[in-house]
N, C-alpha and C positions, 0 to 999 in steps of 0.2 A: 504493500499500500504506499502511496505517496503522501507526504505531509501536506502539500498544497498551501504551505504557509512559509513566511520568511524564516530561515535558519541562519543564526550567527554563531560565530566562534567567540569563546570567552575563556578566561582562566579562573579556575575554582580557588576560592580562599578558604571558606569554612562553612559549616553547616550548624547553625545555632540551635535548630530544633528540627524535627523530622519533616517539617512542611517546607522550610525555607532554606535558602543557601545564599551566601554572599559571593559574588563573582566580580571580576573585572571585565567590563565591556567597553571597548573604545576608550581605555584609560580611565574609565570611571567605575567606582565601586558601586554596585547596586545589589538589591535583594530580588531573588527570583524564586518562583515556586518549584518544589521538587515533587513530581507526581509519582512518589514511590515512598511508602512508609517503612520499607525494609532498612536494614543498617547500612548496606553498601560501604562498608568501612574500607574495604580493599580497594575500592574504586574512587571514592570521593576524598582525594588526598590534595592537600595544598600544593598549588602549582600545576596541577594537571589541566590539560585542554578539555573543555566541555562544549557542548552545543546547546543553544537556546532556540526554542521555538516562539516566535512572536504571536501572541494572542490578541484578539481583536475586541474582547469584551471590555467596554469602558467602565464597568462596575467592579472589575477585578482589583484587588490590592497590588498585585504584581503584574508587570507587562509581559513577562517571559516565563516559559516552563523550561526546566533544565531537563532535557530528554535523552541525552547521550553523553558518554565520556570515553576518552581515549585511555586504554590501558596498554602501555607500550605501543605497539603499532596496530592494535585492535581496536575497533570502534564498537562500543557496547551500548545498546539501547537500554535505558533504565526507566522508561515511562511504563508504569504499571497498567495504564489504560490502553496500551497498544496491543498486548497479546490477543484479546478477544476480537479486535478489528482484524488482525492478521489472520487468525484462525478462521474467522467468518469468510474472509476472502478465499482462503484455501479451500473451505468447504464448497463454496459456490462454484469454484473452478475445478473441483475434482481432484485436488492435489494430495488428499489423504486416502490412499488406496483403499483401506478397509471400510471407509465411510462413504465412498462414492455412491452407493446405491440409495443413500438417504437424500431425497430431493427436496423435502420440507425442512427448512432450518429456522427455528425460532429461538429467540434470545431470552435469557432471564426468566426461566420457567421453574415453578416450584414443584418439589416432590418431598413429601414428608415435611420435615422442618427445615430443609435446605432449599436454597434457590440456585439451580445449576445454570451454567453459562449458556448451555445450548440443549434444546429438546429437538431431536431429529426424528423424522419418520419417513417411511416409505409409502408408496401408493397403496400398498396392502395393510397400511397402519401398523407396521412394526415400528416400535419406539425405542429410541436409544438417548440415553442422557450422557452429556459430555461436560466434563469440568476442565478449565484451562488454568494453568499455573505459569506465570512468567518467570524465568530464571535468569539471573545475572552473576551468580556466584560460580566463579571458574578458576581452575588452577591447572596449568599445563595441559589444556585440552580436555579436562575432566570437570564437568558441571555437576552441581549439587544443589538440592532444594530442601528445605529453606535456608535463608540466611539469618532467620530470626524465628523463635517459637511461634506456632500458628495453631491454636486450638481449633480454630474455624476450618483450617485445611484438613485436619484429621477428621473432624465431624463430617465434612463433605465426602470424604473417602468412605466412611462407614455408611453413609446414606446410599452411596453407589452400590455397596454390597447388598443393601436391603433392596434396592431396585433390581439387581440381578436375581435376587431370591424370589421376587415377584413376577419374574418373567421377562423383564425389560432388559434391553442391552445398556451397557454402562462403560465409560471409559474416562481416563484422565490423561490429558495432554500437557506435557511440560514443553513450553515453548522457550527454548534457549535463545536469548536475545543478542546473540553474536554468532560469528561463522565458525571460527576455528575450534570446534569442539566435536569430539568423536565418542565420548562416553558420558553417561549419566547415572548418578545414584541418589537415593535420599540421603539427607544430611543427618546420620545418626548422632553425631556430636552435638549438634544444635537442637534437634527435636527428635529424640528416640520414639516418642509416641506417634509422630507423623510417619516415621520410617516404618514402624511396626504396623500401622495401619495400612500403609501402601503394600507391604508384603502380604498382609492378610487379604487385601482386596484382590491381589493377583491370584492368590490361592483360590479365591472364590469365582474367578472367571472375569473379573473387571479388566478391561484392556488398559494397558500402560503404554502410552506413546511418548516419544522424545524427539523433538526436531530442533535442529539449528536454523539459523536465520541468515540471509543476506541483509547486511546493514551498511547504509551509506548515508551521505548528507541530505539525500532527497526522500529517503524512505526506508522501509523494512519489509521483507517478505519471507515467507517460509521457504526452507531450502531442502535439507536432507535429514532422513531419520538417522538417529545415532544409537549406538549400543546401550542397553539399559542393564545395570548391574544391581540387582536387589540384594 
């Protein structure tokens, strides 16, 4: 998907809270919004190059969103609102092989006590619930999720198990928001409950997908499946 908005390079200074960051843009220090409540500590380091998306809402407190950061020579998207848009585009264009048969694609649909990112269905009313998680934590081509504990994430996984038990299809797709990744695992060190829930889901037939992305200054798109190590 293309951003279709103005993108600017800046230099990161610090992140006083999870919602905002201070950056230098055109030799001026400004405050920008960070659309990611994760820690991103290994990415948002003083002096790194970041990319800002100019927003057009006059009622906003900040004019820009910090949407990507350079890690060495890799560009990593950190916008947590992006993954669902990228996956929707991929579903519409048949980029996810196992899900190509589902022609009806609905967003934000409730099952039990959870709201899943997608409810997919075929012409014969075969239903499939899909949850999407954006991944930014990477080390030497190995991605992990989450980078901070997430009770909500584990709850969604267990709801997918219930969906399978009731005869529906179910899956979780980890969208790795950078390109140079070939392996993915749950992050046991940060959130063992999430990791154990993911393994339980796999044992109960919930599909686990992991894809890396093509990321550049103009947009982001789903790229290739990566190996999953549970």
